[in-house]
N, C-alpha and C positions, 0 to 999 in steps of 0.2 A: 865808746863802750867796749865794742866785741872785742877788742885787743883786752881788756881785762879779763877775758876770759883764760886767755893763753898762760899766765905766769897762773892761775887757780888750776886748772888742767895739769900742768905739770906736776905742782906740789899734791894736788888730791890725789895723781895716780898714784905716785911716792908713801902718801900714807895711808891710801886704800891696801896698796900691797904690802904694808905693816902687819895693817888689821888681819889680812886672810893669815899672814903670816901666826898670830900671834893664834887667832883660833884655832888655826890647825894644833898650835901646841898647847893650847891652854888647860885641855885634861892632862897632859905629863906634867905641864908645870905646875896645876895645882897639887897633885899628888905629893910631887916632891916638897910645896910648902905645907905639906901637913902629914910626913910621917908620923906624929903623934895619933892618928886616927887607923891604920894601918891593921889593927889588933881590934877596933872598935867592929860591932853589930853592922850588917851592911848598909841597913836604912839610915843609920845615922851617921857613918863614913860619909855615904851619899848627900845628906843634907851640909853635912860640915864644906862636902868638897866643893859643891853645889854655890854653897854660901860664898867662898873664898873665890870659885871660878869668878862669880858675878860680880865679886869689891873690883875683881883687878881688870876686867873687862871694863868697867864703867869708869877705873880711874884711867884709862888707857883712851876712854873718850874724850873724858875732861882734856887729858893733854893732846888729845890731837887737834879738838876742837882749836885752844889756845895757839898751839904750836901752827898750825893749818893758818892762822889768823897773822901771825908773827913774820912766816915764812916768807908766805905770799904778800904781804905787803912790804916786806925787804926785795925780793925776788923781782917785784910788779911794781917798784917803786915810780918810774917813769909812767907804767899807764896810769896807774890813781891818782898821782899828781897831774895828768890832763885830766881824768875824771872830773878830779875835784876841782880843776883851773874852771871848766867848761861848765858846770852845775853853777858856779858863784857866780860865771857871767851871765847864764839863765835869771839866775834868782834877782840879781842885781848888779851893784857894781864890784867890780871883782873885789878882792880884800890886794894890796899893793905891800904889805908887810913880807919879811924876809921871807922865803919858800920852806918848808918840812924839813927838807934836806934829808940825804940818804942815809947820816949817821948816826944823826936824831931817830929815824925809822929802826934802826940796829938794834939801837940802844931801849928805846920802846920794845922793841920785839922779846928783848933778852928779856925783861922788866917781866912783861907779862906772861914770857914763858912761867920764870921761876914764880913766881903767883899763882898759875896753873897748876903748878908743881906743889904747893899749898893746899890749893884746893883736891886736887887729887888723894894728898894724902888722908885727908879727914875726911874725904867722900869713901873712901875703903874702909875707916876705922868707922863711922858710920852704917856703912852696909853689912855690917859683923854681927848688928844686933839684930837680934832669933826676931824672928817675924815681919816687924814694920824698918828693916835694916834697910832692904830694897827700895820701898817708897821714899823713905828719908831722904836718903842717899842720893837717888835720882832727882829729888825736889831742891833739896842742897846743891850738887853738881849742875844742875840747868841755870837755876838764879842766880850763884854765885859768877858761874860764868860768863853769863847772858850781861851781867853787870862790866865783868874784864871786857867783854868783845865791845859792850856802847862805851865806853872809857876810851878802849883803841882808836876805835874807828873815827871817833870824835875827834882826836885829838889834833889828829893837819889843823881840821877846818880852827879849833879855838886856838892852836897854839900860833896861829895866823893872826887870831885878832888881838896876841898881846898875852894871852889867861897863861899865868905861871901853872905848875902843878898843883899849885893848895888853891887857886880860884879855879880852875878844874873842879878836884875834888867836892868844892860848896858849890857851884855851878851844878855839879849831877846829883848835890843831894836835894838842893831846891826841886830839882822837876827829876826827881826820884822815880816816880811813876812811870812818867815818858821814856826816862833812860834805860830802867830795867824790862819796858815791855818791848822794845826796839832790841834792846841785848836779847832777851830770851827769842824772840820770835824767830831773833838770826841764827842761835844758836840751832831752836828747832827747823829749821830750814837746813843748817849745817849735816844733821843728822841723817837727813831723806838722801838715799842713795843719788849721786853725781850734786845734789843740791848746794853742797858749797862750793863746787863749780860754777853755776848759773848763778846764785845768790850775791858771789863774792861782789862784782863790779855793782848791782843795786842796792847792796848795802855800803860799799863808800859814797856812791852818790846819794842814799837816806840819811846816812851820818853827816855829810857835809849840810843839808838842809836840818836836818836836828841840832847841828851847832849852831849853825844859824839863826835859829828860831828861838832857841836858850840864851843864847850870848846878848841877842837882842831884846829877850825879855822884862820888864819891870823888876828889878827885887822887891822882896816882899817886907 
């Protein structure tokens, strides 16, 4: 389990540096994005630029969450496969189907990032709604990103049980509450400083157990 911290720490350090850089340049970036507000009264220009800056940073957090998960699972594939197999062995008879595989991990990671970009764009647009945009955008981003994380993290256990992407989506819909709760909890842990690094190995283990239990549950 401890070895799973290594890829998470490496990838986490890179993304942390990126967020710090974005934060440092965010005021200049928001001014460049809102030249139309240069001639506005000071208060209104500030409100608009704070709103835009918040939307940009919120979108960046969404991309960081999904990109961190995707890249960490690719970089740390051997470590996380060991965690997965250890959890499967401890929980019962180990699965014997074909392994998840490095290239499957890469393909799933790219698809996760693509969906994360879509969520980030929508979250940015929602954040621009006056007064309530920030709250609505946060709720939307956390819920949608949590769903994506649950899908990605449980995929190894579910694919090993022969579930196709369509079967996985149907399974997640049947267990929507558990999947969303797991994904949102993981997402919130990722937002805590160093939380993503510490949480990632446990998230892989927890997702394995969740995948086992939901796959074994009788269909409604």
